[in-house]
C-alpha positions as a Markdown table, in Angstrom:
| # | Residue | x | y | z |
|---|---|---|---|---|
| 1 | Met | -26.2 | 125.9 | -38.9 |
| 2 | Asp | -22.4 | 125.7 | -39.7 |
| 3 | Ile | -22.0 | 122.0 | -40.4 |
| 4 | Gln | -18.3 | 122.2 | -40.9 |
| 5 | Ala | -17.9 | 123.8 | -37.5 |
| 6 | Phe | -19.9 | 120.9 | -36.1 |
| 7 | Val | -17.8 | 118.3 | -37.8 |
| 8 | Thr | -14.6 | 119.9 | -36.5 |
| 9 | Phe | -16.1 | 120.2 | -33.0 |
| 10 | Val | -17.0 | 116.5 | -32.9 |
| 11 | Arg | -13.5 | 115.4 | -34.2 |
| 12 | Gly | -12.0 | 117.5 | -31.4 |
| 13 | Leu | -14.3 | 116.1 | -28.8 |
| 14 | Tyr | -13.3 | 112.6 | -29.7 |
| 15 | Asp | -9.6 | 113.3 | -30.6 |
| 16 | Ala | -10.4 | 111.9 | -34.1 |
| 17 | Ala | -7.9 | 112.7 | -36.8 |
| 18 | Pro | -9.2 | 114.2 | -40.1 |
| 19 | Gly | -10.5 | 111.4 | -42.4 |
| 20 | Thr | -11.2 | 108.9 | -39.6 |
| 21 | Phe | -14.8 | 107.7 | -38.9 |
| 22 | Val | -16.6 | 108.9 | -35.8 |
| 23 | Pro | -19.3 | 106.4 | -34.9 |
| 24 | Leu | -22.7 | 107.2 | -33.3 |
| 25 | His | -22.1 | 105.1 | -30.2 |
| 26 | Ala | -19.2 | 102.6 | -29.9 |
| 27 | Pro | -18.7 | 100.2 | -27.0 |
| 28 | Thr | -15.7 | 100.7 | -24.8 |
| 29 | Phe | -13.8 | 97.8 | -23.2 |
| 30 | Ala | -11.2 | 99.4 | -20.8 |
| 31 | Gly | -11.7 | 97.3 | -17.7 |
| 32 | Asn | -12.0 | 93.6 | -16.8 |
| 33 | Glu | -14.0 | 92.6 | -19.9 |
| 34 | Lys | -11.4 | 90.3 | -21.4 |
| 35 | Lys | -10.3 | 88.8 | -18.0 |
| 36 | Tyr | -13.9 | 87.8 | -17.1 |
| 37 | Val | -14.7 | 86.4 | -20.5 |
| 38 | Val | -11.6 | 84.3 | -20.6 |
| 39 | Asp | -12.4 | 83.1 | -17.0 |
| 40 | Cys | -15.8 | 82.2 | -18.2 |
| 41 | Ile | -14.4 | 80.2 | -21.1 |
| 42 | Asp | -11.9 | 78.5 | -18.8 |
| 43 | Thr | -14.7 | 77.3 | -16.5 |
| 44 | Thr | -16.6 | 76.0 | -19.5 |
| 45 | Tyr | -19.8 | 77.6 | -18.1 |
| 46 | Val | -20.6 | 79.7 | -21.2 |
| 47 | Ser | -24.4 | 79.1 | -21.5 |
| 48 | Ser | -27.3 | 80.3 | -19.4 |
| 49 | Val | -25.9 | 78.7 | -16.2 |
| 50 | Gly | -22.9 | 80.3 | -14.4 |
| 51 | Ala | -21.8 | 82.5 | -11.6 |
| 52 | Tyr | -21.5 | 85.6 | -13.9 |
| 53 | Val | -25.3 | 85.5 | -14.6 |
| 54 | Thr | -26.1 | 85.7 | -10.9 |
| 55 | Arg | -23.4 | 88.4 | -10.3 |
| 56 | Phe | -24.7 | 90.5 | -13.2 |
| 57 | Glu | -28.2 | 90.4 | -11.9 |
| 58 | Glu | -27.1 | 91.3 | -8.4 |
| 59 | Met | -25.0 | 94.3 | -9.8 |
| 60 | Leu | -28.0 | 95.5 | -11.8 |
| 61 | Ala | -30.3 | 95.2 | -8.7 |
| 62 | Ala | -27.8 | 97.2 | -6.6 |
| 63 | Phe | -27.4 | 99.9 | -9.1 |
| 64 | Thr | -31.1 | 100.4 | -10.1 |
| 65 | Gly | -32.7 | 99.6 | -6.7 |
| 66 | Ala | -34.8 | 96.9 | -8.2 |
| 67 | Asn | -35.9 | 94.2 | -5.8 |
| 68 | His | -35.3 | 91.4 | -8.4 |
| 69 | Val | -33.5 | 91.3 | -11.8 |
| 70 | Val | -33.8 | 88.5 | -14.3 |
| 71 | Ala | -31.2 | 88.6 | -17.1 |
| 72 | Ile | -32.6 | 87.9 | -20.6 |
| 73 | Gly | -31.1 | 87.3 | -24.0 |
| 74 | Asn | -31.9 | 90.7 | -25.4 |
| 75 | Gly | -34.2 | 93.7 | -24.8 |
| 76 | Thr | -36.9 | 92.6 | -27.2 |
| 77 | Met | -37.2 | 89.2 | -25.5 |
| 78 | Ala | -37.3 | 91.0 | -22.1 |
| 79 | Leu | -40.2 | 93.2 | -23.2 |
| 80 | His | -42.1 | 90.3 | -24.8 |
| 81 | Leu | -41.8 | 88.3 | -21.6 |
| 82 | Ala | -42.8 | 91.4 | -19.5 |
| 83 | Leu | -46.0 | 91.8 | -21.4 |
| 84 | Lys | -46.8 | 88.1 | -21.1 |
| 85 | Leu | -46.2 | 88.3 | -17.3 |
| 86 | Ser | -48.4 | 91.3 | -17.1 |
| 87 | Gly | -51.3 | 89.4 | -18.6 |
| 88 | Val | -51.4 | 90.6 | -22.2 |
| 89 | Glu | -53.5 | 88.1 | -24.3 |
| 90 | Pro | -54.0 | 87.7 | -28.1 |
| 91 | Gly | -56.5 | 90.2 | -29.6 |
| 92 | Glu | -56.0 | 92.8 | -26.9 |
| 93 | Leu | -54.6 | 96.3 | -27.2 |
| 94 | Val | -51.4 | 97.7 | -25.6 |
| 95 | Val | -51.0 | 101.5 | -25.5 |
| 96 | Thr | -47.6 | 102.7 | -26.5 |
| 97 | Gln | -46.0 | 105.6 | -28.4 |
| 98 | Pro | -45.5 | 105.9 | -32.1 |
| 99 | Leu | -42.0 | 107.4 | -31.7 |
| 100 | Thr | -40.0 | 104.4 | -30.6 |
| 101 | Phe | -37.7 | 101.7 | -31.8 |
| 102 | Val | -39.6 | 99.0 | -33.6 |
| 103 | Ala | -38.9 | 96.4 | -30.9 |
| 104 | Thr | -41.5 | 98.1 | -28.7 |
| 105 | Ala | -44.3 | 97.4 | -31.1 |
| 106 | Asn | -42.9 | 94.0 | -32.2 |
| 107 | Ala | -42.9 | 92.7 | -28.6 |
| 108 | Ile | -46.6 | 93.6 | -28.4 |
| 109 | Ala | -47.3 | 91.8 | -31.7 |
| 110 | Tyr | -45.4 | 88.7 | -30.4 |
| 111 | Cys | -48.1 | 88.4 | -27.7 |
| 112 | Gly | -50.8 | 88.3 | -30.4 |
| 113 | Ala | -51.9 | 91.8 | -29.3 |
| 114 | Glu | -51.9 | 95.0 | -31.2 |
| 115 | Pro | -50.3 | 98.4 | -30.3 |
| 116 | Ala | -52.5 | 101.4 | -29.9 |
| 117 | Phe | -50.5 | 104.6 | -30.5 |
| 118 | Val | -50.8 | 107.7 | -28.4 |
| 119 | Asp | -48.7 | 110.9 | -28.9 |
| 120 | Val | -45.5 | 111.9 | -27.1 |
| 121 | Asp | -44.3 | 115.0 | -25.4 |
| 122 | Arg | -41.9 | 117.2 | -27.4 |
| 123 | Asp | -39.5 | 117.7 | -24.5 |
| 124 | Thr | -39.2 | 114.1 | -23.3 |
| 125 | Met | -40.0 | 112.4 | -26.7 |
| 126 | Gly | -41.8 | 109.9 | -24.4 |
| 127 | Leu | -45.5 | 109.0 | -24.0 |
| 128 | Ser | -47.5 | 112.0 | -23.1 |
| 129 | Pro | -49.7 | 111.7 | -20.0 |
| 130 | Val | -52.0 | 114.4 | -21.3 |
| 131 | Ala | -52.5 | 112.5 | -24.6 |
| 132 | Leu | -52.9 | 109.3 | -22.7 |
| 133 | Arg | -55.6 | 110.6 | -20.5 |
| 134 | Ala | -57.5 | 112.0 | -23.5 |
| 135 | Phe | -57.3 | 108.6 | -25.2 |
| 136 | Leu | -58.4 | 106.6 | -22.1 |
| 137 | Thr | -61.4 | 109.0 | -21.4 |
| 138 | Arg | -62.5 | 109.7 | -25.0 |
| 139 | Glu | -61.8 | 106.5 | -26.8 |
| 140 | Cys | -62.2 | 104.0 | -24.0 |
| 141 | Lys | -64.6 | 103.1 | -21.2 |
| 142 | Thr | -63.9 | 101.6 | -17.8 |
| 143 | Glu | -66.3 | 99.3 | -16.1 |
| 144 | Lys | -65.7 | 97.0 | -13.1 |
| 145 | Gly | -61.9 | 97.6 | -13.3 |
| 146 | Arg | -61.7 | 96.7 | -17.0 |
| 147 | Cys | -60.7 | 99.4 | -19.6 |
| 148 | Thr | -62.1 | 98.7 | -23.0 |
| 149 | His | -61.5 | 100.5 | -26.3 |
| 150 | Thr | -65.0 | 101.5 | -27.3 |
| 151 | Ala | -64.8 | 101.3 | -31.1 |
| 152 | Ser | -63.2 | 97.8 | -31.2 |
| 153 | Gly | -64.4 | 96.3 | -27.9 |
| 154 | Arg | -60.9 | 95.1 | -27.1 |
| 155 | Arg | -59.4 | 95.3 | -23.6 |
| 156 | Val | -56.6 | 97.7 | -23.0 |
| 157 | Ala | -54.2 | 95.2 | -21.4 |
| 158 | Ala | -51.1 | 97.3 | -20.7 |
| 159 | Ile | -49.5 | 100.6 | -21.2 |
| 160 | Val | -45.9 | 100.8 | -22.4 |
| 161 | Pro | -44.0 | 104.1 | -22.3 |
| 162 | Met | -40.5 | 104.2 | -23.6 |
| 163 | His | -37.7 | 106.5 | -22.2 |
| 164 | Thr | -36.4 | 107.8 | -25.5 |
| 165 | Phe | -32.6 | 108.1 | -25.8 |
| 166 | Gly | -32.4 | 107.8 | -22.0 |
| 167 | Leu | -34.6 | 110.9 | -21.3 |
| 168 | Pro | -37.1 | 109.9 | -18.6 |
| 169 | Ala | -40.7 | 110.2 | -19.7 |
| 170 | Arg | -43.3 | 111.7 | -17.3 |
| 171 | Ile | -43.5 | 108.3 | -15.7 |
| 172 | Asp | -45.1 | 109.4 | -12.3 |
| 173 | Glu | -48.1 | 110.9 | -14.2 |
| 174 | Ile | -48.3 | 107.9 | -16.5 |
| 175 | Ser | -48.2 | 105.5 | -13.5 |
| 176 | Ala | -51.0 | 107.5 | -11.8 |
| 177 | Leu | -53.2 | 107.1 | -14.9 |
| 178 | Cys | -52.5 | 103.3 | -15.0 |
| 179 | Thr | -53.6 | 103.1 | -11.4 |
| 180 | Glu | -56.7 | 105.2 | -12.0 |
| 181 | Phe | -57.8 | 103.1 | -15.0 |
| 182 | Gly | -56.6 | 99.7 | -13.7 |
| 183 | Ile | -54.1 | 99.0 | -16.4 |
| 184 | Pro | -50.7 | 97.4 | -15.9 |
| 185 | Leu | -47.7 | 99.6 | -16.5 |
| 186 | Val | -44.7 | 98.0 | -18.3 |
| 187 | Glu | -41.8 | 100.3 | -18.7 |
| 188 | Asp | -39.6 | 100.1 | -21.8 |
| 189 | Ala | -36.4 | 101.3 | -20.2 |
| 190 | Ala | -34.2 | 99.7 | -22.8 |
| 191 | Glu | -32.3 | 102.9 | -23.5 |
| 192 | Ser | -32.2 | 104.4 | -20.0 |
| 193 | Leu | -29.8 | 102.4 | -17.7 |
| 194 | Gly | -28.5 | 105.2 | -15.5 |
| 195 | Ser | -31.5 | 107.5 | -15.9 |
| 196 | Phe | -33.6 | 108.6 | -12.9 |
| 197 | Val | -36.8 | 110.5 | -12.0 |
| 198 | Gly | -35.8 | 112.1 | -8.7 |
| 199 | Lys | -33.9 | 109.3 | -7.0 |
| 200 | Lys | -36.0 | 106.4 | -8.6 |
| 201 | His | -34.4 | 104.6 | -11.5 |
| 202 | Thr | -36.4 | 104.3 | -14.7 |
| 203 | Gly | -38.1 | 100.9 | -15.0 |
| 204 | Leu | -39.3 | 100.8 | -11.4 |
| 205 | Ser | -42.6 | 102.6 | -11.6 |
| 206 | Gly | -44.7 | 99.7 | -13.0 |
| 207 | Cys | -45.1 | 96.0 | -12.5 |
| 208 | Ile | -42.1 | 95.3 | -14.7 |
| 209 | Gly | -39.4 | 97.3 | -16.4 |
| 210 | Thr | -37.0 | 96.2 | -19.1 |
| 211 | Leu | -33.5 | 97.0 | -20.1 |
| 212 | Ser | -31.3 | 96.4 | -23.1 |
| 213 | Phe | -27.5 | 95.7 | -23.4 |
| 214 | Asn | -27.2 | 95.7 | -27.2 |
| 215 | Gly | -23.8 | 96.6 | -28.6 |
| 216 | Asn | -24.6 | 100.3 | -28.9 |
| 217 | Lys | -26.1 | 100.7 | -25.5 |
| 218 | Thr | -24.5 | 102.5 | -22.5 |
| 219 | Ile | -23.2 | 99.2 | -21.3 |
| 220 | Thr | -23.2 | 96.1 | -23.5 |
| 221 | Thr | -23.2 | 92.4 | -23.1 |
| 222 | Gly | -23.0 | 92.0 | -26.9 |
| 223 | Gly | -26.7 | 91.2 | -26.8 |
| 224 | Gly | -28.7 | 91.1 | -23.7 |
| 225 | Gly | -31.6 | 92.5 | -21.7 |
| 226 | Ala | -33.1 | 92.3 | -18.2 |
| 227 | Leu | -36.4 | 92.4 | -16.3 |
| 228 | Leu | -36.7 | 94.7 | -13.3 |
| 229 | Ile | -39.3 | 93.3 | -11.0 |
| 230 | Gly | -40.6 | 94.3 | -7.6 |
| 231 | Asp | -42.8 | 91.2 | -6.7 |
| 232 | Pro | -40.8 | 88.1 | -5.8 |
| 233 | Ala | -43.5 | 85.7 | -7.0 |
| 234 | Leu | -43.5 | 87.5 | -10.4 |
| 235 | Ala | -39.7 | 87.3 | -10.5 |
| 236 | Lys | -39.8 | 83.6 | -9.8 |
| 237 | Arg | -42.3 | 83.1 | -12.6 |
| 238 | Ala | -40.1 | 85.2 | -15.0 |
| 239 | Lys | -37.2 | 82.9 | -14.4 |
| 240 | His | -39.4 | 79.9 | -14.9 |
| 241 | Leu | -40.8 | 81.1 | -18.2 |
| 242 | Ser | -37.4 | 82.3 | -19.4 |
| 243 | Thr | -35.9 | 78.8 | -18.9 |
| 244 | Thr | -38.4 | 76.8 | -20.9 |
| 245 | Ala | -40.6 | 76.2 | -17.8 |
| 246 | Lys | -38.3 | 73.4 | -16.7 |
| 247 | Val | -39.2 | 72.1 | -13.2 |
| 248 | Pro | -36.1 | 72.1 | -11.1 |
| 249 | His | -34.5 | 68.6 | -10.7 |
| 250 | Lys | -31.0 | 67.3 | -10.6 |
| 251 | Trp | -31.3 | 65.2 | -13.7 |
| 252 | Glu | -34.9 | 64.9 | -15.0 |
| 253 | Phe | -36.3 | 67.2 | -17.8 |
| 254 | Phe | -39.9 | 68.0 | -17.1 |
| 255 | His | -41.5 | 71.2 | -18.4 |
| 256 | Asp | -45.0 | 72.2 | -17.1 |
| 257 | Glu | -46.1 | 74.7 | -19.8 |
| 258 | Val | -45.1 | 76.3 | -23.1 |
| 259 | Ala | -42.3 | 78.8 | -22.4 |
| 260 | Tyr | -39.2 | 80.4 | -23.8 |
| 261 | Asn | -35.5 | 79.9 | -24.0 |
| 262 | Tyr | -34.7 | 83.5 | -23.1 |
| 263 | Arg | -32.0 | 83.4 | -20.5 |
| 264 | Leu | -28.8 | 85.4 | -20.9 |
| 265 | Pro | -25.7 | 83.2 | -21.4 |
| 266 | Asn | -22.9 | 83.3 | -18.8 |
| 267 | Leu | -20.5 | 84.4 | -21.5 |
| 268 | Asn | -22.5 | 87.6 | -22.1 |
| 269 | Ala | -23.0 | 88.2 | -18.4 |
| 270 | Ala | -19.2 | 88.1 | -17.8 |
| 271 | Leu | -18.9 | 91.0 | -20.2 |
| 272 | Gly | -21.7 | 92.7 | -18.5 |
| 273 | Cys | -20.1 | 92.4 | -15.0 |
| 274 | Ala | -17.0 | 94.2 | -16.3 |
| 275 | Gln | -19.1 | 96.9 | -17.9 |
| 276 | Met | -21.1 | 97.4 | -14.8 |
| 277 | Glu | -17.9 | 98.0 | -12.8 |
| 278 | Arg | -17.2 | 100.9 | -15.2 |
| 279 | Leu | -20.8 | 102.2 | -15.5 |
| 280 | Pro | -20.4 | 105.2 | -13.2 |
| 281 | Glu | -17.4 | 106.5 | -15.1 |
| 282 | Met | -19.1 | 106.0 | -18.4 |
| 283 | Leu | -22.1 | 107.9 | -17.2 |
| 284 | Ala | -19.9 | 110.7 | -16.0 |
| 285 | Ser | -18.1 | 110.9 | -19.3 |
| 286 | Lys | -21.4 | 111.0 | -21.2 |
| 287 | Arg | -22.6 | 113.8 | -19.0 |
| 288 | Val | -19.5 | 115.9 | -19.7 |
| 289 | Ile | -20.1 | 115.2 | -23.5 |
| 290 | Ser | -23.7 | 116.3 | -23.3 |
| 291 | Glu | -22.8 | 119.5 | -21.4 |
| 292 | Thr | -20.1 | 120.3 | -24.0 |
| 293 | Tyr | -22.6 | 119.7 | -26.8 |
| 294 | Gln | -25.2 | 122.0 | -25.1 |
| 295 | Gln | -22.7 | 124.9 | -25.0 |
| 296 | Phe | -21.8 | 124.4 | -28.6 |
| 297 | Phe | -25.4 | 124.3 | -29.8 |
| 298 | Ala | -26.4 | 127.2 | -27.7 |
| 299 | Ala | -23.9 | 129.3 | -29.6 |
| 300 | Gln | -25.2 | 127.9 | -32.9 |
| 301 | Lys | -28.8 | 128.6 | -31.7 |
| 302 | Ile | -29.8 | 125.0 | -32.3 |
| 303 | Ser | -32.1 | 123.2 | -29.9 |
| 304 | Phe | -30.4 | 120.4 | -27.9 |
| 305 | Val | -32.8 | 117.9 | -26.3 |
| 306 | Ala | -31.9 | 118.1 | -22.6 |
| 307 | Glu | -33.2 | 116.4 | -19.5 |
| 308 | Arg | -36.2 | 118.1 | -17.8 |
| 309 | Ser | -36.0 | 119.4 | -14.2 |
| 310 | Gly | -36.2 | 116.8 | -11.6 |
| 311 | Thr | -34.8 | 114.0 | -13.8 |
| 312 | Thr | -31.4 | 112.7 | -14.6 |
| 313 | Ser | -30.7 | 111.4 | -18.1 |
| 314 | Asn | -28.0 | 108.9 | -19.0 |
| 315 | Tyr | -27.7 | 110.8 | -22.3 |
| 316 | Trp | -27.4 | 107.5 | -24.1 |
| 317 | Leu | -27.8 | 109.2 | -27.5 |
| 318 | Asn | -27.5 | 113.0 | -27.6 |
| 319 | Ala | -30.1 | 114.6 | -29.9 |
| 320 | Ile | -30.8 | 118.0 | -31.5 |
| 321 | Ala | -34.0 | 119.3 | -33.1 |
| 322 | Leu | -33.4 | 121.2 | -36.4 |
| 323 | Ser | -35.9 | 123.6 | -38.0 |
| 324 | Ser | -37.3 | 121.4 | -40.7 |
| 325 | Arg | -37.1 | 118.0 | -42.5 |
| 326 | Ala | -35.1 | 119.7 | -45.2 |
| 327 | Glu | -32.5 | 121.0 | -42.8 |
| 328 | Arg | -32.4 | 117.6 | -41.1 |
| 329 | Asp | -31.8 | 115.8 | -44.4 |
| 330 | Ala | -29.1 | 118.3 | -45.4 |
| 331 | Phe | -27.4 | 117.9 | -42.0 |
| 332 | Leu | -27.5 | 114.1 | -42.2 |
| 333 | Ala | -26.1 | 114.0 | -45.7 |
| 334 | Ala | -23.2 | 116.4 | -45.0 |
| 335 | Thr | -22.1 | 115.0 | -41.7 |
| 336 | Asn | -22.2 | 111.3 | -42.8 |
| 337 | Glu | -20.3 | 112.3 | -46.0 |
| 338 | Ala | -17.7 | 113.9 | -43.7 |
| 339 | Gly | -17.2 | 110.7 | -41.7 |
| 340 | Val | -19.2 | 111.8 | -38.6 |
| 341 | Met | -22.1 | 109.5 | -38.1 |
| 342 | Thr | -25.5 | 111.0 | -37.4 |
| 343 | Arg | -28.9 | 109.5 | -37.8 |
| 344 | Pro | -32.5 | 110.5 | -37.9 |
| 345 | Ile | -35.0 | 109.5 | -35.3 |
| 346 | Trp | -37.1 | 106.5 | -36.1 |
| 347 | Thr | -39.8 | 106.4 | -38.7 |
| 348 | Leu | -43.1 | 106.5 | -36.8 |
| 349 | Met | -44.6 | 103.1 | -36.1 |
| 350 | Thr | -47.9 | 104.3 | -37.6 |
| 351 | Lys | -46.1 | 104.6 | -40.9 |
| 352 | Leu | -44.7 | 101.0 | -41.0 |
| 353 | Pro | -46.8 | 98.6 | -43.1 |
| 354 | Met | -47.3 | 96.1 | -40.3 |
| 355 | Phe | -48.7 | 98.7 | -37.9 |
| 356 | Ala | -50.4 | 101.1 | -40.2 |
| 357 | His | -53.8 | 99.6 | -39.5 |
| 358 | Cys | -53.5 | 99.9 | -35.7 |
| 359 | Val | -55.6 | 102.1 | -33.4 |
| 360 | Arg | -54.1 | 105.5 | -33.1 |
| 361 | Ala | -54.8 | 108.9 | -31.7 |
| 362 | Ala | -53.6 | 112.2 | -33.2 |
| 363 | Thr | -49.8 | 112.4 | -33.1 |
| 364 | Pro | -48.8 | 116.0 | -33.9 |
| 365 | Asn | -45.8 | 116.0 | -31.5 |
| 366 | Ala | -44.4 | 112.7 | -32.8 |
| 367 | Glu | -44.7 | 113.9 | -36.4 |
| 368 | Trp | -43.0 | 117.2 | -35.5 |
| 369 | Leu | -40.1 | 115.3 | -33.9 |
| 370 | Glu | -39.8 | 112.8 | -36.7 |
| 371 | Asp | -39.2 | 115.7 | -39.1 |
| 372 | Arg | -36.5 | 117.4 | -37.0 |
| 373 | Val | -34.6 | 115.2 | -34.5 |
| 374 | Val | -31.1 | 113.9 | -35.3 |
| 375 | Asn | -28.8 | 111.8 | -33.1 |
| 376 | Ile | -25.2 | 112.8 | -32.9 |
| 377 | Pro | -22.0 | 110.9 | -31.7 |
| 378 | Ser | -22.5 | 110.0 | -28.1 |
| 379 | Ser | -19.8 | 107.4 | -27.2 |
| 380 | Pro | -18.2 | 107.8 | -23.7 |
| 381 | Arg | -14.6 | 108.8 | -23.9 |
| 382 | Glu | -11.9 | 106.6 | -22.3 |
| 383 | Gly | -9.6 | 108.1 | -19.7 |
């Protein structure tokens, strides 16, 4: 691959002068962000109570089609709470993918449970339904609606696919398997705000889906996350647990169980409201960028990781697959030295010391992707 041609191309794509740094994904604040944040400060409602929190939840519900949205302090908190709400208990197993950001596995560990790692598909980089079925039929047994890992005797309490870089996993097939084996589905949609399978937004196929609004996400609240919930009773419980289980009262403080201080502050939600107003234009910009990249890499005979038929990706982080780890490492070194930020995909969870002992199936696709996939600059362009 002609790396200098790539560097020149990216600088042209972002109108970046020679010698200036091109980040991987920078936030853009070209709307009402400052106005809403100042308004929030002027009202003095800057913590977890305020009109912007409610408005942000309503805007997310309208955009995604979720029945209920609960805004949370960050995406990891959201996933932890989602797992607790789905019934995950200490000592149980939660099936997820080894190719993911560490927060997915950490949230499982916060519950006192352990991740069990099942391979991904190469094209989506998300949990493989074929590998999942093999694991559930060969490594587990199901009796009286309870799926148990045969070797350890532990219940499989939930399944957590992650929509990698905004590319929707085969969630319909995964959801069908969850129904067949009686296992709750919790979607880690942290990276996929604006991604759809058909007309259904990611995060809506299971009992709960989670989003993230970290500083490098498609929209940002600085830090933040959300739960997407269909069942009103579950949404009510999510709000209760995320606000320290305080029983509503005008002045008394009475808490009826151990819970969490996980609610999103109004100050962050104010930023999020302004970002949501601009979400369609940011998604449109990111799609133009991805299409431009696809044309460039087709000429270079490099594999660009694109959405599969029947899905719409938000193209949060564009990705390419190089021929080998050696080519990947050379590309990373040369581009970063030239001031164009690129990064490798994550180290597999199975290789991290705190998860190396966990249950795992064979992961040839995840290992193949780990050796080859690189993220390239993906910020939306203003104007």
